[in-house]
Residue, then its C-alpha position, 0 to 999 in steps of 0.5 A: x796324010x797332010x801334015x801340020x807344022x807344030x808352031x815354031x817347034x820345027x816339028x810336023x805332025x798329023x792332025x791327031x796325036x795319040x794319047x798314051x795315058x791309056x798304056x799300062x792303065x786301060x790297055x795292056x802291053x799287047x793291046x798297046x802295041x797293036x793300036x800303036x801299029x794301027x795308028x802308024x799304019x793309018x799315017x799318023x805320027x805323034x804320040x803323047x805321054x808323060x813320066x807320071x803315066x800311069x802312076x794313079x793305077x794301083x801297083x804302078x809308080x809312073x813311067x809305065x806308059x813311057x816303058x811300053x812305048x819304049x818296048x814298042x819302038x825297040x820291037x819295031x826297027x825303023x819306026x823311031x824315024x817315023x814318029x814324034x814323041x812328046x813327054x812331060x815333066x813336073x807332076x808329082x811322082x809320089x815318091x819323095x818329092x820328085x816333082x816340079x820344074x827345078x833344074x836338078x829334077x828336070x835333068x834327072x827326070x829327062x834321063x829317066x824318060x829317055x831310058x824308059x823310051x829307049x831313045x836318044x832324043x825327046x822330040x817335044x818335052x813339056x812342062x806338065x804344069x806351072x811350078x810356082x816355086x821355081x823361077x822361069x829362068x831356072x827351068x829354061x836353063x835346064x831345057x837349054x842344057x838338054x837341047x844343047x846336049x841333043x836330048x830334047x828338040x823342042x819344049x812346050x808348056x801344058x796347063x799354062x796361062x797366057x800370063x805365065x807364057x808371057x813371063x816365060x817368054x820375057x825370060x827367054x828373050x832377055x837371057x837367050x834361052x829356049x822358049x816354049x813353042x807348043x801349048x797343051x791346054x784342056x779344050x773340047x766341045x764342052x770345056x772351052x773357057x780355059x783356052x778360048x780368049x786370052x790364051x788362044x789369042x796369045x797362041x795365035x799371035x806367037x805362032x804356038x803349036x796347040x795340041x789339046x788334051x781331054x779332047x773327047x772329054x774323057x769319052x763323053x763326046x763319043x756319045x757312049x755315056x748319056x746317063x749315069x746308068x751308061x757309066x757302069x764300071x767304066x774306069x773313067x766313069x768318075x770323070x764323065x758324070x760331071x758332063x751329064x747335065x743340060x749342057x752336055x745333053x745339048x752337045x750330044x744332040x748337036x753331035x748326033x745331028x752332025x754325025x748323021x749328016x756325014x754318016x760318022x761317029x760322034x767322036x769323029x765329029x768332035x775331033x773334026x770340030x777341034x781340028x777346024x778350030x782357030x789356033x788348034x794344030x791337033x787334038x790328043x785322043x786315046x783309044x783302046x781298040x783297033x776299031x777306034x783307031x780307024x775312026x781317027x782316020x775318018x775324023x782326019x778326013x771329015x770336012x765339016x761345013x760352016x753350018x756344022x761348025x755353027x751347030x756344034x759351037x752353039x750347043x756348048 
């Protein structure tokens, strides 16, 4: 599979990243192992997680996703050298203020993530969200220590604006500290405004790698949900309902049209559209079954025409 350079991070990844938020949430450990095996067998190599995944589930406290990935790596000798592991720090773990991007918390949280993952180095460590209470220099100094200690290879920023990235970059240059080389924004066929424009321009100009989250709009862009009746007991139903409007229906019609042209699934087309967008390195997407992993490979091979791209882009 053709690899893509992830900005200036020094990392190369396949064009789809596995979203590990499902581990310990919508799929159990056994199924998680199976889909990860299939993902790697299809030639993909990047896995995204976070220390907070999946703390929102009753009975969980965060770290469940990292723990499952760590167990999978331990059970698969030699696989660690084939994969690129992303994780994140900063979201509230809900246990006494363990959150944010302070120097002390990053040091503590990174060690905990390393233990759960069972690795010596995190390939790409993200600030999960901006921390307005912590100056950029303190955060970047913490990352500098981790990089020099061999605990982290590169750093990224999730949910940052162009203004915040510019401010962090200025501190990095002034103080000789590491800079964010990868951006993780919300971006998909439905939600475009937070990335397109100033943020994308910044990413392209500064050669940031870009890995998008909510790439399938919580499953809406699979075409599975077309009315409230389709939501049923889905654990993601609360996140899907907001797309059930005229704009969402227009996008589904466009997906249906292009999918029929290529004998592909709607999700394949939605991911292929992202992979072809200016500034995007790879979408992050989750699956819960082996058959869905196979669609990743189809999406990666799908070549959308100029007309396909125009139809899809105009729909939203």
